[in-house]
N, C-alpha and C positions, 0 to 999 in steps of 0.2 A: 886332284880328285881321283884319277884312275888308280894311283897307288893305294889310296884308302879303300877303293872298291875291291882291288886285288886282295888287300889284307882281310877284308870282311869275308870274301869268298873263300880264302884260304882257311879262315877260322871255321867257316861252315864245313869245308872239306874235312878238316881235322876232327871236328865234332861228330860228323856223320860216320867217319872211319872208326872212331872210338865207340860210338853208339852201336855199331854193327859188330863189336867185339874184335876189332882189328882187321876188318875186311873191306875191300874196295866196293864190294857188292853187298846189299842191293842199292845203297844210297850214295856213297861218296863218289864213285866213278861217274854215274849219270849226272850228279850235281856239277862236277867239273866240266863235262861235255856241254851241258846246257849253259853254263856260265860263259864259256868261250864263244858258243854260237850266238847267244843273246848279246854279248859284248860287241861282236861284229855287227849285229843289227843296230845297236846303239850308236856305234861309230858312223854307220851309214845315215842314221837319222840325224846325227849332228851336222851333216853336210847339207841338210835341207834348209831352205830359206824359211824363216819363221812366218813369212806371209802365207806360206802354204798351210801351216797349222791353222791359221785364221780362216783361210778360204775353205778348207776341207772339214772344219769342225762339225757342221751339221750333216755332211755326208757320212762321216764316221759315226755320228749319233744315230742316224737311220740304220746303218749297218749293224751297230751294236744292238739296237732294238730287235732287228731280225734274228740275230744270233740268240738273244734271250728267249724269243718266242720258240725258236727251234729247240732250244734247251728244254723248255717245258714240255714240248711235244715228243722229242726223241732222245732227250738227255739220259745219261747214265746216272744211277743213284749211288751215292757214297756218303757214309756218315749220316744217313737219314735225310739227305737233301738231293734233289735232282738238279745238280749244278754243273755237270760236265757234258761236253759234246765229245763223243769218242770218234775221232777222225781216222782211227786205225794206227797211224804212226805216232799220234800224240793225243792226249786228252786235254781239251781246251776248256777253261772256265770263263765263259763270256762275261760274267758279272765282274771279274777282275779287270777286264779291258774297259769297262764303263767308268772306272775311277779316273784315268787320265782324260777320257773322252768328255766326261762332265766338266772337268777343269777347263778344257779348251772351249767348250760351249759357253760356259759362264764368263770366261775371260773375253770371248768375242762379244757377248751381249753387253757386258759392263763397259767394254772399251768404246761402245757406241752410245752409251747413255750420257747425255750432257750433264755437266756438274750441277746445274740448277735443278735437274730432275732426279738426282740420286737419292734424295730424301723423300720422294713421293711414292705413292702406291704403284705407279707405273714401273718402278724399278724393282718391285717385289713380286707381283703376281706372275710375271713370265717365268720366274725361277721355279715356282710350283708347277707350272706347265711342263717345263723341261724335266723336272725331277720325278713327277708323278708316274709316268709310264714305266721307266726303268726300275724305280723303287718297288712298284707293285709287282712287276715280273720277278724281281729278286726275292721279295718276301714270299711269293707263292712257291719258291723252290723247296723249302724256305731257307734263306741264308741271312740271318739276323746280323751277323758280324759285318758282312760286306755292306749291307744297307746302313748300318750304324756309322761305318767309316765314311761312306759317301755323304751322309747327312752332316756329320761333324765337319768334313772338309768344305762342304757348301756354306755352312754357317760362318766358318772362319774366313772364307773367300769373300762372302758378302760384307763382312766387317771391314776387310782390307780394301774393298771397293769403295768404301766411304759411307755405308748406311749408318744412320745414327744409333748410338748406344741404347737409347730408350727402347728401340724395337727389339733388341736382343734381350733386354731385361724383361720386357713384357712377354716375349716368346718363352723365356725360361719359366716365368710364373704360369703361363698357360700349359706348358709341358708338365710342370709339377702337378698342376690340378688334374691333368688328364692321365697321370701315371696309373692310378687305381683302375680306370677303365681299360687302359692298354693291357695292364697285367692280367686282369680277369677275363677280358673279352677277346683280345687279339693274340696273346702269346699262347703257343702250344704247350701241352703239359710238360714236355721235357725242357722247354725254355723257361717256364716258371720254376722248375726244379733247379735250373742253373742259378737263377737269381737267389733262391733260398739257400742253396749250398754256398754261394759266394758270401752270404752274410754269416753263415755258420757251417763251415765245411766239416767240423768235428761231429756234426749231428749224424752223418752217415759216412764215416771214413772208409768203409769197405764197399760202398755203393756209389751214390751220386757224387760224393765228395772225394772219391778215390784219386782222381787226376790231380786236384789241387793239393791234397794232403801229401801225395808222393812228390809233387814238384817242390813243395816247401822242404821236405826231408832231404831231397837231392841237393838243393841250394845250400841249406844249412849244414849238411854233412861235409861239404867241401871246405868249410872253414876259411882261413885266410889264404892259404897257399894251395888248397885242393888236395885230393887224394893221390894225384899224379896221373899223368896221361895214360889212358887205357886201364886205369885202376878203379874207375867208378863202378859202384855196385848196383845202384838203383837202375841204371840203364842196362848194364850187362846182364843182370839177373831178371830184367824185364819187369821190374816193379814200376818203373816210370813209363806210363803210356805215352804214345805219340812222341817218343824221344827224338824222332828224326824230323818232325814238322813243328807243331805248335810249342812243344816243350824242349826244343833243342838247346835253348839258353840254360835250362836247368841241368841238362847233361854236361854242358860245357863248364858251368859253375861248379859242378861236382868234381870234375877232373882238375880244373885250374883254380878253383876257389874264388875268393873275393877279388884277388888281384886280376885274374883272367876276366872276370865279369866286368870289372871297372875298365879295363883296357878296351873291351868290346864296346862298352857304352861311350868311351872317349872317341873311338873311331866313328861311331854313329854321329856323335856331336860334331866332329870335324866335317863329315859329309853334309850334315844339315847346315852348318855354317857356310860352307861353300855355296850350297843352293840358295841360301838367303842372300849372300853377297851378289849372286847373279841377278836376283830379283831387284836388289837395291840399285844396281848399276844400270838396269835397263831404262832406256829413254822412252820407248814406245809403251803406251798404256797396256796394250794387249800383251806384250812381252812381259811386262812387270807383273800383271795379274796371273798370267800363265805360269811363270817361274815360281811365284808365291804359292799357287795352288799345287803345282807338282812337288814342291818341297814339303808342303803340308801333307800331301798324300803319303810320302815316305815317312814323315814324322809320326803320323797317326798309326801306320803299320808298327813302327818301333814302340811307341808309347803304349798302345793297347796290348801288344804282345808281352812286353816286360811287366806291365801292371797285372796282366792276366796270370802269368806264371808265378808272380810273387803274392798272389791273393789280394791284389788291390782293385781288381775288376773281374766281372764274371767271365767264365771260359766261353769264348765266342768263336774260336777257330780262326784267329788271325796269325799268319806265319811271321817269322822274323826275317826282314828283307836280306837277301843275298846269303843268308846263313841257313835257313830252314830248307829242307828238301821239298821241291815242288816247282813245276815248270810255269804254271800260270802266274803265280805271284812274282817269280823272278822276271818273267816277260814284262809284266806291268811296271816293275821298278826300273827295268832297263829302258823301257819306252820313256819313262819320266826322266831318267838320266840322259838319254840321247837328246830329248827335247831341250833339257837344261843346257847341254853342251852346245846345241844350236843357238840358243839365246845368248850364251856366253860368247860364242864366236861372233855374233852380231854386235855385242857390246864392244868387243876388242876392235872390230872393224870401224865402229863409230868413233873410237878414241884416236884413230890414226889421222 
């Protein structure tokens, strides 16, 4: 697994170096420094007993809520959202930390629900209680992308916990019925614009649809084998916005083409397969649910970002794990990987 993680981080380093026109600054060098610092943190986490994750889940949840409240009160604004706490030496995005925290909270809750109770209302309403406060605080920032990822992860984890399929079908019907109300009443004007542009980006190619149009051009212009490393024009001439964060895959695909993009996706697939094997081998119910949820967290990062840059989902500001520039997202992914390594370590001890 670590070799896969190194390969993904190296791809990010090369992509960021190219996006900056062949310069270590401002993105490639900090990306490498953060990677090795957070990798050390992940290795430390891997030595923690998984019982500690169980015991400290609600403590971490309370700390996360405090950070979200502080963010709304004192946070720095970036990209139209008040999502960052400026600590001087680092800008922290507390909403990112809530992703693994929610996984641990739900895993702890469902690990204590008796099998006979899993299909009853008592196994559902507490999840709304857990999710309500952090989701409200995140939506007030507003950060629709993070809120959407947490909701998707929660739904998937509830299904894996054993809730009946009919509940998810009924929920999907209810969500579909509520979409018009959500669209016209809850979404901000720029969020409604993102949805419309996703459906028809050519309607405003130089305005709201600019990001998506340029991303498609960058990916398509790479062809099969790419334009060659450091030869991408969309990123070097700054046609491609956010080429170091949300749209780093587009910049890489322009340089390395279809072959490079497929190799990157295969690496992500191998990482997810490892995470899923850890979940399948876990004997303890908490470990199994936690490993599943942590792997799903990484999966939704990957899936939403790739769908976003290819025009298959609205642009919601989800980075590509270990590849995009950004400290908070990398911190979250490394926490997930560190906890997965801890669960894997317990699995290997149990096999002895």
